[in-house]
C-alpha positions in Angstrom: -0.7 15.8 4.7 -2.8 14.8 1.6 -4.2 11.4 0.9 -3.8 10.7 -2.8 -5.6 7.7 -4.5 -4.6 7.2 -8.0 -4.4 4.4 -10.7 -1.1 3.6 -12.3 -1.8 5.6 -15.4 -2.9 8.6 -13.5 0.4 8.8 -11.4 2.9 11.7 -12.4 6.5 10.8 -12.9 7.4 12.4 -9.6 4.8 10.3 -7.7 6.0 7.1 -9.2 9.6 7.8 -8.4 8.8 8.6 -4.8 6.7 5.5 -4.4 9.6 3.5 -5.8 12.0 5.3 -3.5 9.7 4.8 -0.3 9.2 1.0 -1.3 12.9 0.6 -1.7 13.8 2.4 1.6 11.4 0.2 3.8 11.6 -3.1 2.2 14.9 -3.4 0.8 17.0 -0.9 3.1 15.3 -1.3 6.3 13.9 -4.7 6.2 16.5 -6.4 3.9 14.0 -8.1 1.9 15.8 -9.0 -1.7 13.1 -9.7 -3.9 11.8 -8.2 -7.6 9.6 -5.5 -6.4 8.6 -4.6 -10.0 6.2 -7.7 -10.5 3.9 -6.0 -13.0 1.0 -5.8 -10.6 1.5 -2.0 -10.1 -0.1 -1.3 -13.6 -3.5 -2.6 -12.5 -3.2 -1.4 -9.1 -4.8 1.5 -7.1 -2.0 3.3 -5.5 -3.0 5.0 -2.1 -0.5 7.2 -0.2 0.0 10.0 2.1 2.2 12.8 0.8 3.7 15.7 2.4 6.0 18.3 0.6 6.3 15.9 -2.6 7.5 13.1 -0.4 5.5 9.7 0.2 5.0 9.2 3.8 2.8 6.2 3.8 1.6 4.1 1.0 -0.2 0.9 -0.2 -1.5 -0.7 -3.4 -4.8 -2.4 -4.0 -5.6 -4.8 -6.9 -8.0 -7.3 -8.0 -7.3 -11.0 -7.4 -9.0 -14.3 -8.1 -12.5 -15.0 -6.6 -13.5 -11.2 -6.9 -11.4 -10.3 -3.9 -9.1 -7.1 -3.5 -5.7 -7.7 -2.3 -3.8 -5.0 -0.3 0.0 -5.1 -0.5 3.3 -3.1 -0.2 1.9 -1.3 2.9 4.5 1.0 4.5 5.1 4.1 6.5 8.4 6.0 6.3 8.3 7.2 10.0 7.1 4.4 12.4 5.1 5.0 15.5 3.3 8.2 14.8 0.1 6.9 13.3 0.9 7.2 9.5 0.1 3.7 8.6 -3.3 3.8 10.7 -4.2 7.2 9.1 -3.7 5.7 5.6 -5.5 2.6 6.1 -8.5 4.4 7.7 -8.6 6.8 4.9 -7.8 4.4 2.0 -10.1 1.2 3.0 -13.4 3.1 2.5 -12.2 4.3 -0.9 -11.0 0.8 -1.8 -14.3 -0.5 -0.8 -16.1 2.1 -2.9 -14.3 1.0 -6.1 -14.6 -2.7 -5.5 -18.0 -2.9 -4.0 -18.9 -5.8 -1.7 -15.5 -7.4 -2.6 -13.4 -9.0 0.3 -10.2 -7.3 1.1 -7.3 -9.4 1.8 -3.7 -9.1 2.6 -0.5 -10.9 3.8 0.6 -9.3 7.1 4.0 -9.6 8.4 3.2 -11.5 11.6 4.5 -8.7 13.8 2.1 -6.4 12.3 -1.0 -8.7 13.0 -2.3 -6.6 15.8 -2.1 -3.4 13.6 -4.4 -5.1 11.2 -6.5 -6.7 13.6 -7.3 -3.2 15.0 -8.6 -2.1 11.6 -11.0 -5.0 11.4 -8.9 -7.8 9.7 -9.0 -11.3 11.0 -6.5 -14.2 10.5 -7.5 -16.5 7.6 -4.4 -18.8 7.4 -1.6 -20.5 9.5 1.7 -18.6 9.5 3.9 -19.0 6.4 7.1 -17.6 5.2 7.0 -15.0 2.4 10.5 -13.6 1.4 11.8 -15.4 4.5 9.4 -13.4 7.0 6.8 -14.9 9.0 3.3 -13.8 7.5 -0.3 -14.6 7.9 -3.1 -14.0 5.4 -5.9 -11.7 6.9 -9.4 -10.7 5.7 -11.4 -7.6 6.4 -14.2 -8.3 8.5 -15.3 -4.7 9.3 -14.2 -1.1 8.9 -13.9 0.7 12.2 -16.3 3.6 11.4 -15.9 5.7 14.5 -12.4 6.7 13.8 -12.2 6.6 10.1 -11.5 10.3 9.5 -9.4 11.5 12.5 
């Protein structure tokens, strides 16, 4: 499985198609989230994904937001429970930090995934709120778990 990290303009047509397919599979079909996925943010995002035989297995995007922060979003893994999300995050976070030096990294975590992000060094920074009808919390990265970064 190969980690790929690319800006939007570097993505091939096939990679972009597979990213959209993966996001649709997880957010629309699996989680039943009905929202406009094409929000314009992708153009200025760093797209990080694990690919196997041309298929996106896990994905996230990172982009600059106000106050010099970097936001991670659209985090997904196609197969649950086998560590793909952890592998992606542990490999992508140092690369994100390298590109946005000293920027705080934030995300909106679905409440049920809070523990996953806490194990990666994120801490809660907001009360629970609804986003697309799903309970979320804002989280901020406090430290990267260096001991297991490159399993």
